[in-house]
C-alpha positions as CSV (number, residue, x, y, z in Angstrom):
1,M,-5.6,33.9,24.5
2,R,-8.0,35.4,22.0
3,L,-8.4,38.5,24.1
4,F,-4.6,38.8,24.4
5,S,-4.2,38.5,20.6
6,S,-6.9,41.1,19.9
7,A,-5.3,43.5,22.4
8,Y,-1.9,42.9,20.8
9,L,-3.2,43.6,17.3
10,L,-5.0,46.7,18.5
11,C,-1.9,48.1,20.2
12,F,0.2,47.2,17.1
13,A,-2.2,49.0,14.8
14,A,-2.3,52.1,16.9
15,L,1.5,52.3,17.1
16,S,2.0,51.7,13.4
17,C,-0.5,54.6,12.5
18,S,1.1,57.2,14.8
19,H,4.6,57.3,13.5
20,P,6.4,60.5,14.3
21,A,7.6,62.9,11.6
22,A,11.2,62.8,10.6
23,P,13.4,65.1,12.7
24,G,13.5,68.6,11.3
25,T,10.3,68.3,9.3
26,A,7.2,70.4,10.0
27,P,3.8,68.8,10.4
28,K,1.5,69.1,7.4
29,K,-0.9,72.0,7.4
30,D,-3.9,69.8,8.0
31,S,-2.3,68.6,11.3
32,V,-3.1,72.0,13.0
33,D,-6.2,72.1,15.2
34,K,-8.7,75.0,15.3
35,S,-7.0,76.5,18.4
36,G,-3.6,76.8,16.6
37,Y,-1.8,73.8,18.1
38,Y,-0.1,71.0,16.2
39,I,-2.3,67.9,16.6
40,D,0.6,65.5,16.5
41,S,2.4,67.1,19.5
42,K,-0.1,69.5,21.0
43,K,2.7,72.1,20.9
44,P,1.8,75.7,20.0
45,I,2.5,77.2,16.6
46,T,5.7,79.2,17.2
47,A,6.4,80.3,13.6
48,V,4.2,81.2,10.6
49,S,5.0,80.5,7.0
50,T,3.7,83.3,4.8
51,G,4.8,81.8,1.4
52,K,4.8,84.5,-1.3
53,T,2.2,86.7,0.3
54,T,3.4,90.2,1.0
55,P,2.5,92.5,3.9
56,A,0.9,94.9,1.4
57,E,-1.4,92.2,0.0
58,L,-2.4,91.1,3.5
59,I,-3.1,94.7,4.6
60,A,-5.1,95.5,1.5
61,F,-7.3,92.4,2.1
62,A,-7.6,93.3,5.8
63,R,-8.7,96.8,4.9
64,S,-11.4,95.5,2.6
65,L,-13.1,94.1,5.8
66,I,-13.3,97.5,7.6
67,G,-16.8,97.9,8.9
68,I,-17.6,94.3,9.6
69,P,-19.1,94.2,13.1
70,Y,-17.6,92.6,16.2
71,K,-18.8,89.1,17.1
72,Y,-17.2,87.2,19.9
73,G,-15.9,83.8,18.8
74,S,-16.5,84.3,15.1
75,I,-14.4,84.0,12.0
76,D,-17.3,84.4,9.7
77,P,-17.5,87.8,7.9
78,A,-21.3,87.4,7.5
79,K,-21.7,87.3,11.3
80,G,-18.7,89.4,12.4
81,F,-15.2,88.8,13.9
82,D,-13.6,88.8,17.3
83,C,-10.0,90.1,17.3
84,S,-8.3,86.8,16.7
85,G,-11.1,85.6,14.4
86,F,-10.3,88.6,12.2
87,I,-6.6,87.8,12.2
88,T,-7.3,84.1,11.4
89,Y,-9.7,85.0,8.6
90,V,-7.2,87.4,7.0
91,F,-4.2,85.1,7.1
92,N,-6.3,82.0,6.2
93,H,-7.5,83.9,3.1
94,F,-3.9,83.5,1.8
95,G,-3.6,79.9,3.0
96,I,-1.5,81.0,6.0
97,I,-2.0,79.0,9.2
98,V,-2.0,81.0,12.4
99,P,-3.2,80.3,16.0
100,R,-6.9,80.9,16.5
101,Q,-6.7,82.6,19.9
102,S,-4.8,85.8,20.6
103,V,-3.2,84.3,23.7
104,D,-1.6,81.6,21.5
105,F,0.4,84.2,19.7
106,T,2.4,84.7,23.0
107,S,4.6,81.8,22.0
108,M,5.6,83.2,18.6
109,D,9.3,83.4,18.5
110,R,9.9,86.5,16.4
111,E,9.3,89.4,18.8
112,V,10.5,92.8,17.7
113,D,10.7,96.1,19.4
114,L,7.6,98.3,18.8
115,K,9.9,101.0,17.4
116,Q,11.0,98.6,14.7
117,A,7.4,97.6,13.8
118,K,6.6,97.4,10.1
119,P,3.3,96.8,8.2
120,G,2.2,93.2,8.6
121,D,3.7,92.8,12.0
122,L,1.2,91.8,14.7
123,I,0.7,93.8,17.8
124,L,-0.5,92.1,21.0
125,F,-2.4,93.6,24.0
126,T,-3.9,92.5,27.2
127,G,-7.6,92.0,27.4
128,T,-9.7,95.0,28.6
129,D,-8.3,94.6,32.1
130,S,-4.7,95.8,31.6
131,T,-3.7,94.6,35.1
132,V,-4.1,91.0,33.9
133,R,-0.9,90.8,31.9
134,V,-2.1,88.0,29.5
135,V,-2.6,88.6,25.8
136,G,-6.3,89.1,25.1
137,H,-6.4,91.4,22.0
138,M,-4.4,91.8,18.8
139,G,-4.2,93.7,15.5
140,I,-2.0,94.0,12.4
141,I,0.3,97.0,12.1
142,V,-0.5,99.1,9.0
143,S,1.7,102.2,9.5
144,P,5.2,102.4,7.9
145,P,8.3,102.8,10.1
146,G,8.8,106.2,11.5
147,E,5.1,107.1,11.5
148,K,2.7,107.0,14.4
149,I,1.7,103.4,15.0
150,K,-1.6,102.4,13.5
151,F,-3.1,98.9,13.5
152,I,-6.2,97.3,12.0
153,H,-8.2,95.0,14.3
154,S,-11.7,93.9,15.3
155,T,-12.8,95.6,18.4
156,S,-15.8,95.4,20.7
157,G,-15.2,99.0,21.8
158,K,-16.6,102.2,20.4
159,A,-15.9,101.4,16.8
160,D,-17.6,97.9,17.2
161,G,-15.9,96.0,14.5
162,V,-13.0,96.0,12.0
163,T,-11.3,99.4,12.1
164,E,-7.9,101.1,12.1
165,T,-6.8,102.6,15.4
166,S,-3.8,104.7,16.5
167,L,-1.7,103.5,19.4
168,E,-3.4,105.9,21.8
169,P,-2.7,105.9,25.6
170,Y,-5.5,103.3,26.2
171,Y,-3.8,100.8,24.0
172,T,-0.3,101.8,25.1
173,G,-1.2,100.8,28.6
174,R,-2.4,97.4,27.3
175,Y,0.6,96.8,25.0
176,M,2.3,93.4,25.4
177,K,4.5,92.8,22.4
178,T,5.0,93.0,18.6
179,I,5.5,89.8,16.6
180,R,7.2,89.7,13.2
181,I,5.3,87.4,10.8
182,F,6.8,88.3,7.4
183,K,10.5,87.6,6.9
184,Q,10.5,90.4,4.2
185,N,10.1,92.8,7.2
186,D,13.6,91.8,8.4
187,K,15.2,93.8,5.6
């Protein structure tokens, strides 16, 4: 009986602590794990709240990091950044929560045509093997509409670190999609 009572109390305590959020409410910011999934549901982040941050502010900060070397798996500017570590660091500087891995941006629900890209939109690419059609690299669009596409990113390539790059044929072959993060860019 004592074992049954203890098990019942343990089960009751667990259930009472894991109440679901009210319908239509977003989880709190601290309920997102390091990989960019909501802890409560293990569902991927599909939308990003940018608050009052503007694309221009984000890009200015991102450009201040040009020259920091590439370092796989890092979000530490003292050590370097990988591509998604750079994105995470830039957005987190403004208190904006984004997925940690580039592949996790695939589920973002605000895809736009590359021809409609604006500064602050994210551009997603395959990894270095363009035949594997899975997102493996990313950057932030910095060029205004109507100009040749340029993006800032952290690359392990020739530039070896945070740099701005034109959408040259190498990246055109790896292009996957463009994601709109800032609602201001809808105007």
